[in-house]
N, C-alpha and C positions, 0 to 999 in steps of 0.2 A: 504494500500500500504506500503510495507516494503522498505523504502528508502535506508536503509543500505544494504539490499540484492541487490537492483538494482545497487548501486554504486560498490559493491564488484564484481558483475558479469560483469558489464561494464568494470571495470579495468582488470579483468581476460581475457576478450576477447581482449581488447586493447593491453595488454602485450603479449598475446599468438600469435596473428596474426599481427605481426609487418608490414606485407605488407599493412595493412589498413592505416598505417601512410602516405603512399604515397597519398592515397585518401584524408586523412586529410589535407595534404599539398595543394592538388588541391582545396578542399572545402574552404580553406582559401584565395584562389585567389580573391574572391569577397570582401576581406577586413576583414574576420574574424569574421563579425557579431558584437556582443556585448561582446566579450570576453576580450578585452583589454582596454587600456586607451591611451589617447593622451596627453602627457606632453610637454609643450612648455618651453624650458629653455631660459631665457633672456640672451643674450650674449652681452658684451659691444660693442658698436658701433665702427666699424673700417672703416674709410673713405678711399676710393680710389680716387685719383685725384690729389695728391700732387706730382706726378712724380714717385711714386714707380713703376708703371707699364706703363711707358710712351709708349713703343713700342706697347704694347697690346692695349692701348687706341687709339693710332693713327690707328692701323689696323681696329678696330671696326668702327671708324669714316670714314674710307675710303670705307667701304662697302656701296653700294647704298641702299637707303631706300626701293626700289622695291624688292631687294634681301631679305631684312629682312622680308618683307611681305610674300614672297613666302616661306621662311623658316618657318615662323610662321604658315602658312596654312598647310604645310607638317607635322609639329610637332603636330598640333591639330588633323589632320586626323590620324596620327600614334597613338596618345594617345587614340583616340576613337576606333580604330581597336584593340588596345591592351586591352582596357577595355572590349570590346565585347568578345575577346578571353578568358580573365580571367573569365567573366561571364559564358561562356560555360563550361570551365574547372571546375568552382565551382559547377555548376549543376551536372556534371558527377561525381565529387568527392563526393558530398553530397548524391547523389543517390546510389553510390557504397558503402558508409559507412552504410547507412540504410540497404541495401541489405545484406552486409557482416554480420552485427549483427543478422539480421533475419535468415540467413543461419546457423550461429553458434547456434542459439536457436532451430532450427528445425533439427539439427544433420547433416546438409550437410557439405561437404568439403569447407572450406573457404580459397581461395587463392586470391592474388592480381588480377590475370587474371579473375577469375570467378566474383569477386565483381565489377571489372571494366566493364565487359560485361553487368552486370545488370544495372550499371549506364548509359551505352550507351542505353540499352533497354528502360529505362524509361526517357531518356533525354528530349525528346520533351514535354512529359506530365509535367515533373518537371518545364521545362522552361515556359510553359503556366501558371502554377500555380503561379510562381514567377511574371510573367508579369501581370496577372490579379490583384493579391493582391498589386503589386507595383504601378500599375496605380490607383487602389482604394485608396491607401495611399496617392499618389500624389494629387489626387482630394480632399481628405479630408483635408490634411495638407495645400495644396496650397490654397484652398478656405478659410481656417481659417486664414492663414497669410495675404492674400489679404484683406479679410474682416477686420482683425484687423488693418491693415495699414490705410485703408479708414476710419475706425471708429476713429482712433487716429487723423487723419487729420481733420475730421469734428468736433471733440471735442477739437481741438487746443492742442493736446498732452495729455489731461487729461485722455483719454480713455486707455492710456498705463497701468495705474494702474488697470483698470478693466480686462486687458488682462493677468495679471499675473496668475490668476487661470486657464485660458484657456491654457497657456503655460505649467503649471504644469500638466494639464490633458493630453497634447500631449505626455508626456514622458511615462506614463504607457500605453497609447493607442498604441504608437509605439512598445513597448515591447510586448503587447498582440498580435498585428498583426504579429510580428516576430515569436512568439510562434505558433500562429495559422497556419502560412505558413508552419512551420516545421512539425506540426502535420498533416497537409493535405498531405504533401509529404510522411510522414511515412505511413499514411493510404493508400495512393496510392500503395505503394510497399508491405507493410506487408500483406494487404488484397487483393492485386492485383485488384484494382478498376479502373474505368474510372475516368476522371477528375471531373465530376459533382457529382458522388457518393462519391468521396474522400472529396470534400468540405462538403457534407452533413454529412458524417460519422465523420470527425474530429470535426465539430461543435457540433454534438451530444455528442461526448466524452468530448469536452471542456466544454459544458454546464452542463453535468451530473456530472462532477468531478472538479468544479472550485477550491476547496480548495487544492486538491492534485496537480493540475497543477500550481497553484500560488506558493505553497511551493517549488516544484521542480524548478520553474523558479527563485525564489529568491535564492535558494541554488546555482544553477549553475551560475546565473548571478553574484552574489556577489563573489562566489569562483573564477570565471573566471576573474573578475575585479582585485581581489587581486593578482592572479597569473600573470596577465598582468603587474601590477605595479612592482612586483618582477623582472620580466623579463626585465623591462625597466630600472632598476637601473644601470646595467652595462653601458648603453648608457650615462647616466649622468656622470659616472666616466670616461668614455672614452673621454668625451668632455673637461675634466679638462686640459689636456696638451695643447689643442688648445686655451682655454680661458687664460691659463697662458702665452702662447706665445703672445697673443694679449695684455695682460697687460704689458708685458715687452716692447713691442712696436717696436721691430726691425724686419726687414724683415726675418732674419735668425731664430729668435725665433718663428715668426708666421708660417713660412713654416715647421719648425721642429715640432712644436706642431700639425699643421694640418696633417703632415705625420704620426705622432704617433696615432692621433685620427682615421684617415682613416684605418691604419693597424689594430688597435684594433677592429674597426667595422667589417672589412672584416673577421677577425678571429672569432668574436663572432656570425656573421650572421648565419653560419650553425647551431650553437647551438640554436639560437633563432627560426629558421625555424623548426628545429626538435621538439623543445618543443611546438611550436604552433601547429604543426601537431598532436602531441600526445594529446594535450589538446582538439583540435577540434574532434579527433576520440573519445575520452572519452565522451565529451559533447553530440555529436550526438548519440553515442551509449546509453548513459543514457536516452535520450529522447525516443529512439526507444524501449528500455526495459520498460520505463514508459508507453508508449502507449500500449505495449503488456499486461502489467499488468492491465491497466485500461479496456481493452476489455476482460479480463479474460484468457489471454494466460499464460501458466505456464512459470516461469523463471527457467532455468536449474540450 
């Protein structure tokens, strides 16, 4: 497998067919997978309650408890519906990306509309694959966590030490399941299989080429993590005015710093979303071309 040729071709398609970036944005709606990182910046504690926002505090206290409960239920239901919507959009986007790269390699015309239609065409099958493997992962990891907690309780906490190797095992296992899920979705579209056949085919490819799959996973995983860290650096810099305002300690400095931080985030957000969409397009395309190479299909 010529990894350099795969990356070169994946980037050519990514850059040539910029309409696929929209599908990359949709594919990121599920959270972006393992491409980025989550950094928590510790901000100095700022206590509210000394009279700085007295009117606002009194208004909150005047709202009946039952009202807050209703608001909480509505917010939770709204978030669940939003998560479901994002999950649907991510499945369509991911399917469209795979189909787009497949069409590019078979000489077909690649447009946002044609790739999107393919994502719609395979939507339900892709969703079933995600659901099956998601439930399987939940069963495996959930059973492991529950068993580990019970074991720790029975051994008065000493069992936690024995769980460290198990926790370390969960990380590569989760990555392997994620890769297998994507390979199954690629098999479904590239070879136009049904769900059962796609599971069998992707497993055969995975089992027959473990070295190539692991190498590709490491390169894309580490590369995506590094790019995610680089894209997160501006957020740290944007938080500095707000932190500085809190350190000064006045209402004016805090509000000014907060305004500067919010404005900076709003200006940078389109850049971040575009970069994330391009990265997701390239990564999904690289896996699609990798799969084609592993099954003997020629890379253009």
